[in-house]
C-alpha positions in Angstrom: 7.2 9.1 -23.4 5.7 5.7 -23.2 7.1 2.9 -21.0 6.0 -0.7 -20.8 7.3 -2.1 -17.5 6.4 -4.1 -15.7 35.0 -6.4 4.4 36.0 -9.3 4.7 37.2 -9.0 8.2 40.9 -8.1 8.8 41.6 -10.5 11.6 44.5 -9.7 13.9 45.7 -11.8 16.8 48.1 -10.1 19.2 50.7 -12.2 20.9 52.3 -10.9 24.0 55.2 -12.2 26.1 54.1 -13.7 29.4 56.1 -12.5 32.4 57.2 -14.9 35.1 55.5 -14.3 38.5 57.6 -15.0 41.5 55.8 -16.7 44.3 56.7 -18.8 47.3 56.1 -21.9 45.3 58.2 -23.4 42.6 57.4 -22.2 39.2 56.5 -24.6 36.3 59.2 -25.2 33.7 59.0 -22.8 30.7 58.0 -25.6 28.4 54.8 -26.1 30.5 54.0 -22.4 30.2 54.4 -22.7 26.5 52.0 -25.7 26.5 49.5 -23.8 28.5 49.7 -20.7 26.2 49.2 -22.8 23.1 46.3 -24.7 24.7 44.6 -21.5 25.4 45.4 -19.7 22.2 44.8 -22.5 19.7 41.0 -22.6 20.4 40.9 -18.8 20.1 42.6 -19.0 16.7 40.3 -21.7 15.5 37.2 -19.7 16.6 38.4 -16.5 15.0 39.3 -18.1 11.7 36.0 -20.0 11.5 33.7 -17.1 12.5 31.1 -16.6 9.7 31.8 -13.5 7.7 29.2 -11.1 6.4 28.3 -11.8 2.8 29.0 -8.7 0.8 29.6 -8.3 -2.9 33.1 -7.4 -4.0 33.8 -4.0 -5.6 32.9 -4.2 -9.2 35.4 -1.5 -10.5 38.0 0.4 -8.6 37.4 3.5 -10.8 34.2 4.1 -8.8 34.7 5.6 -5.4 31.4 5.0 -3.7 28.5 2.6 -3.6 25.3 2.0 -1.6 23.4 -1.2 -1.1 19.8 -1.1 -2.3 17.7 -4.0 -0.8 14.8 -5.3 -2.9 11.9 -7.0 -1.0 9.6 -9.5 -2.6 6.2 -10.3 -1.0 5.1 -12.4 -4.0 6.6 -15.1 -6.2 10.2 -15.3 -7.4 10.9 -13.1 -10.4 13.5 -13.0 -13.2 14.4 -10.0 -15.4 12.0 -7.9 -13.4 11.8 -4.1 -13.5 12.0 -2.3 -10.2 12.6 1.3 -9.2 14.0 3.0 -6.1 14.3 6.6 -4.9 17.8 8.0 -4.5 19.1 11.3 -3.2 21.4 12.5 -6.0 21.2 16.2 -5.0 23.2 15.8 -1.8 25.9 13.7 -3.5 26.2 16.1 -6.4 26.6 19.0 -4.0 29.2 17.1 -2.1 31.2 16.5 -5.3 30.7 12.7 -5.0 28.6 12.3 -8.2 28.6 13.9 -11.6 26.2 16.7 -12.0 24.3 14.8 -14.8 24.5 11.4 -13.0 26.4 9.9 -15.9 28.6 7.9 -13.4 25.7 6.0 -11.9 26.0 2.2 -12.4 23.7 -0.4 -11.0 25.3 -3.7 -10.2 24.0 -7.1 -9.0 25.7 -8.9 -6.2 27.6 -11.1 -8.6 29.2 -8.0 -10.3 26.9 -8.0 -13.3 26.2 -4.4 -14.5 22.5 -4.0 -14.9 20.7 -1.6 -17.3 19.1 1.5 -15.7 17.1 4.5 -16.7 16.4 7.7 -14.7 13.0 9.3 -15.0 13.0 12.7 -16.5 10.2 14.4 -14.7 11.3 17.4 -12.6 10.3 15.7 -9.4 12.2 12.5 -10.1 15.1 13.5 -12.4 18.9 13.6 -11.7 19.8 16.3 -9.2 16.9 16.1 -6.8 16.5 14.4 -3.5 13.8 12.0 -5.0 15.5 10.8 -8.1 13.7 7.7 -9.4 16.0 5.1 -10.9 14.6 2.1 -12.8 16.6 -1.1 -13.3 16.0 -4.7 -14.5 16.9 -7.2 -11.7 18.0 -10.5 -13.1 16.6 -12.5 -10.2 14.4 -11.6 -7.2 13.8 -14.7 -5.0 11.0 -14.7 -2.4 13.5 -13.8 0.2 14.5 -10.6 -1.7 17.8 -9.5 -3.2 20.4 -6.8 -3.0 21.7 -4.5 -5.8 24.3 -1.8 -5.6 24.4 1.7 -6.9 27.9 2.9 -7.7 29.0 6.5 -8.3 32.0 8.8 -8.0 33.8 8.5 -11.3 34.5 11.8 -13.0 35.4 10.2 -16.3 32.4 7.8 -16.6 30.0 8.3 -19.5 26.3 7.9 -19.6 25.0 4.3 -20.1 21.3 4.9 -19.4 19.0 2.9 -21.6 15.3 2.7 -21.3 15.2 0.2 -24.1 17.4 -2.2 -22.2 15.6 -1.6 -18.9 12.0 -2.1 -20.0 10.3 -4.6 -22.2 9.4 -1.8 -24.6 10.4 1.8 -24.4 10.3 4.9 -26.6 11.3 8.5 -25.5 10.5 9.9 -29.0 13.8 11.6 -29.2 14.6 10.6 -32.8 13.7 12.8 -35.8 10.8 10.6 -36.8 8.4 8.0 -35.4 9.9 4.5 -35.1 7.7 2.6 -37.6 9.3 -0.6 -36.5 7.6 -0.1 -33.2 4.5 2.0 -34.0 1.9 2.2 -36.7 0.5 5.7 -37.4 -3.0 6.3 -38.5 -3.1 9.9 -39.4 -5.0 10.8 -42.5 -5.1 14.6 -41.7 -1.4 14.5 -40.9 -1.8 15.9 -37.4 0.7 13.7 -35.6 4.3 14.7 -35.3 7.4 13.6 -33.3 9.5 16.5 -32.2 11.6 17.6 -29.2 11.2 14.3 -27.4 7.4 14.4 -27.7 4.8 12.8 -29.9 2.5 15.7 -30.7 -1.2 15.3 -31.6 -2.7 18.4 -33.1 -6.4 17.6 -32.9 -8.9 18.8 -35.4 -12.3 20.1 -34.9 -14.4 17.5 -36.6 -14.6 15.0 -33.8 -13.9 12.2 -36.3 -11.5 10.3 -34.0 -9.4 9.6 -37.1 -5.9 9.8 -35.6 -4.1 7.1 -33.7 -0.7 5.5 -33.0 -0.6 1.9 -32.0 2.0 -0.6 -31.0 3.0 -3.2 -33.6 3.8 -6.1 -31.2 1.2 -8.2 -29.5 1.3 -7.9 -25.7 -0.5 -10.0 -23.2 -2.8 -7.9 -21.0 -2.0 -9.8 -17.9 1.0 -8.9 -15.7 2.0 -5.9 -17.8 2.0 -2.3 -16.8 1.8 0.6 -19.3 2.9 4.1 -18.3 3.2 7.3 -20.2 3.7 11.0 -19.5 1.7 13.5 -21.3 0.8 17.1 -21.4 -2.6 18.3 -22.5 -3.2 21.7 -24.2 -6.8 22.3 -25.2 -7.7 23.8 -28.6 -11.3 22.7 -28.8 -13.2 22.0 -25.6 -16.1 20.3 -27.5 -13.8 17.6 -28.8 -10.8 17.4 -26.5 -10.1 13.8 -25.4 -7.2 11.4 -25.2 -7.7 7.6 -25.0 -4.9 5.2 -24.2 -5.4 1.4 -23.8 -5.4 -2.0 -25.3 -6.9 -3.0 -28.6 -7.4 -6.5 -29.9 -5.0 -7.8 -32.6 -6.5 -7.4 -36.0 -8.9 -4.6 -35.1 -8.6 -1.0 -36.1 -7.4 1.9 -33.9 -11.0 3.2 -33.3 -11.7 4.1 -29.6 -14.5 1.5 -29.8 -11.8 -1.2 -30.0 -9.9 0.1 -26.9 -10.0 -1.3 -23.4 -9.8 1.8 -21.3 -11.0 3.1 -18.0 
């Protein structure tokens, strides 16, 4: 897998009848009592009705039973369409029957009600059903003061809307039957690269010729871009085992000498 990522308040005012108090003095006429009551209550009504309310996004869809607010902090410059991730305990919610066992009912929603794309990592330590599920989303706007997004869950009939392609700038989980040649160019004279079972498999030879490669077709600026990939290495020749992953300049071949790598 390769990823390129960068209530309203219910206000209630209770009116009670005022009982007359008998004293040794003459009592004021009832109309004066009424005036005094109104004079006292009207400022209270004004203050209550004009009290600032907490700013909280409205519920995006009544078919979802639960939500939690996820604050996003920003110590840098304002960002737009920016990938962020957060850790969320899906295990406890699934056990409690508040979330589907496969996390299909998760929705990530902006404060304005816009449903945002999301993708859940598939590693055992960060997948659905654990206490450290890692969820990626693309936030439409993150000002320097930060922003809030909401995670909704609790809809037994919801279907999966996860999309790595919509979340990241470029994404491939290699789940199709063959390599996406619109995204990748394969250099594989000995035919030792195959896409199978959600993996891109390199079956290395023993010549040390470095004659196999897959490279991305689009040009990507090196600045402000993060590349991530998950891989598993099984050695079949200790003398020649190696894997290189990095940038190559446009127009150059896939040789390791053209890669910028660490």
